[in-house]
N, C-alpha and C positions, 0 to 999 in steps of 0.2 A: 430721345423720348418717344415711346410708343404711343401713338394716338389712337384712341378708342374709336370704333365705328359708330357705336351709339352710346348714349348716356340715359341712365334711368332717372326719370323725374318723378316727384310727388308734388302734386299740383298745390296742395294747401301749404306745404313748406316752401316750394319754389317762389310762388306768388307773394307769400307773406314776408319772406326774407328779402325780397328784392336782390340787389346786387350781391349781397353775401350769400344768398341762397344760389345764385347762378355760380358763383366760384366753388361753393361747397359741392354742388352737383357735378361740376367738372372734375374736381380733385377726387371725389369718390369713384368716378369712372376710371381715373388714372391709377387707382389702388387696385391693381389686377390680383394681388395676393390677398386682399381683404384684411391686411394687418392693422389698418387705421392710420399708418405712418405713410405720408407721401413726400417724395423729394422731387423738387422741380426748380426750374430756372424762371425767374420773374419775366424775362423777355420772351420766353417760349409761351407762357400762359397768356401774356399780353397780346401776342400775335394770334393765338387761337380764338381769343374772345374779342379781337378787334378793338382793343383799348390800349392806353399807354401803360408804361411800367409803373408810374407813380399811381395810377388808378388801382392796378392790382395790389400795389403796396398798401394803399389805403384800405382796400376791401379786407386784407389780411389783418390789418390792425382792428378795424370793426368787428371782424369775425371772432378775434380773440376776446374783444370787450363784450360781445353779445352772445357768446357760447356756441358758436358755430364750430370753433377749433379749441382744443384743449391745451395745446402746447406748441412751442416753436423752438427749433434748434438750427444753427447756421452750420453749413458744411461747404467750406471754401466759398465759391460763388453762387452755391445753391442754398435753398432754405427747405427744412424738413418740418412739415406740420402734422400734428396729431389731430385727426378729424374726430369731432363729436359724433356719437351714434344717432340714429334716427329718432329713437325714443327720447333721447336727451334734448335734441333740437325741437321736437314737438312740444315737449314740456317748457322749454325756454320761451317759444313763441306764443305758448298759450293757446294753441288751435285744438279743436275738438277731434280732428281726424287727419289722416294723411292724404285724403282726397283720392283722386284718380292716380293710377300708377301706369306708366307706359315707358317703353324704351324708344327713344327718338333720336334723330341724327344731331350732330353737334351744332349745327347752324341754328337750331331752334333755341339755343341759349342767348341769342340776341335779345336786347332789352324789349323791343316791341314783340318780337317773335315770342318770347317767353310768356308775356302777359296774355297775348292773343291765344296762344296754345293751351295755357293753363285754364282759361276760361271756357274754351271749346271742349277740352277733355272733361272738365268738371260738369259741363251740361251733358255730355254723353254718359258719364258715370251716373249722374242723378237720374237720367232717362232710363238707364238700364236697371236701376234700383227700382224705379216706379213700375216697370214692367213686371219684375218679378214678384213685387208686392201685390200687384193687381191680380196676377195669376194665382198667388197663394190665397187670395180672399175669395177665388171662385172654386167651384166644385164640379166635378164631372165633366160634361161637354161644355159647360159655361166657360171653362179655360180658353176654349177655342175662340171665345168672342173678344178675347184680349188681343189686340193687334201688336205685332212685333214692330217696335219703333225703327229698328234698323231697316227692315224690309220695307217699311212704309216710306222711309226716306229716299229709297232708291226705285220704289215701284212706280211705274208709268201707266199701268193698266187701269187704276182707278182714278187717275188724275184728270180732271175736266179742264183745268187750265194750268199753264206753267207755274210750277213751284206751289200748287194748291192741291190738297188731297181732300175730296168729299167723302165722308162716310156716313152711314146710316146710324140712327139713334141707338139701336140696341148695343152696339159695340163699345167696348171699354177702350179708351184711348190713352195710354200712358204717354207721359211726355215730360218735358222740363220747361215750365213757364218761367219768364223773367222773375216774378215774384217768388216763386218756389226756390229758384237758384239763389236769389238774394237772402231769403231766410236761412238757407243752409250754409251760407258763407258770410263773410264779412264785406263783400262787395255791395255797393249801392246798385239799384236797379239801373241808373243812368250809365254807371261803369259797364255793367253787363251788356246793356243794349249797344253801347259803343264798341266794345271789344268783339261782339259777335255780328257787327254790321259789316257786311261785305264792302260798302263804300269805304269804310275806316281802314280795312284790310288792304283794299286796292290802293289807296293813298300811301301805304308803307310797303308796298310790293310783296305783301303776305298772301298765303295761299287762300283761295275762295272756299268758304264753307258750303257744303252741299246740304241745304235744308229745304223742308217743305212746311207749309202752314196747313194744319188740320182744321177742316171746317165741317160744320153740321148744318143740314138744311132745316129751316124752320118753316112750318106751315102756319103763317100769320099773315093774312091779307092787309091787316092794318099797318104792320111794320113795311110791307111791300109798298103800300101807298105812301107811307112817310119817306121811305128812301127815294121814290121817284120825285115826290114834291121838293125834297131838299136839294136836288140838282147836285148832290155830292156823291162821291164814289163810296165813302165810309160814314157811318153813323155810329156814335158811342151812346149807350143807353144803359140804364140799370135794371136789373131783374127785381123780382119781389124780395129778394134777400139783401138788395142793396149793392150787389156785386156788378162792376161794370162789365159790359161785354161790347165787343166791335162788330158791327153789322155790315155787310156788303151785299150788294145786288149783283147777281150774275145772270146773264142771258145764255141759255143753253138750248139749241134745237128749237128756237123761236118762243121759248118760254122762259119768263122771268122767275127767279126765286131768290129768296133771302137766305144768306148764310151767316152763321155765327162763327166767327174766326177764333180758333182755339190756340193752343201752344204750338211752337215750332218743333218738328221732328228732325233731328240732326243724324246724318249718316256717319258712319264710323271712319274717321280719317286715320286713326292709329289703333292698333290692337291694345285694349285695356287688360291689364295683368290683375289677377286676383290677389297673389302674394299673401295667402291666408296665414301663413306662419309669421311673416313679418308683422301683419297687423295684429295678431293675437299677441305676440311678443311685446309690441309698443303698448297695446292696451294693459297688458299685465304690468308693465313698468309704471304706467300712469296710475294703476290702482295702488301699487306698492308705494309710490311717492306721496299719494294722497292719505294713505293709512298712516305713513310716517309723520306728515303734518298734523294729523289729528291727534297723534299720541304726543 
């Protein structure tokens, strides 16, 4: 069996489908001809995914029940599976989009690795969308006031302290907040925080995320006094609209200042693929199925 160097993942499908999604993703990579039929040996797949043969057999049965696979045939000691298409899987899962698309190495299909990677790529994907939406809303030279999140994540020139980027008020700062990511997906905020936490990733020997917290300086002596008197490094308050904000006091060049901490900016660990034709085709299938149901 020829082992692929990379596998193409669709974060909303892979994370939503759990084990069946991991197996479907691997088998799609093994289908070099794109025929939809894949012939394999259970033991070889089990070895690639680091699980038992019975586990792979259970995933195949579940995949047939849940719509990941459309048919199965036996060929001596091997099995041949007919894989469902991307659009069919998306409709079966009931997700709103494919999410982020990227080619990653095979070892990322491990259980913890897949969950962590899907969340990180989804954050980068939403962050990228926010950037282009912010630029589109600006006209002329105002577009230059929108900071590129990928450059901000790796830029050290404007960083006052480690992993913190302080920017001036006029700049538009696109990014991906925990709440925004939770609204765009079916993950809870606690799940997203856990998967994006480097401590959680270190405990599972996963790659560390390169990220920086964006902060804006506030000219408010009252807040500065409140922070000093509290004796704490952080202070959670509400603004006039009732939105919570996290305040931090920072001493720079002998002067104390109050910072309002914003969203995290994540550097791109993997190249995100647009795959416009795939997205359009899947979207067209979804509209067609919806029209069929209405009729």
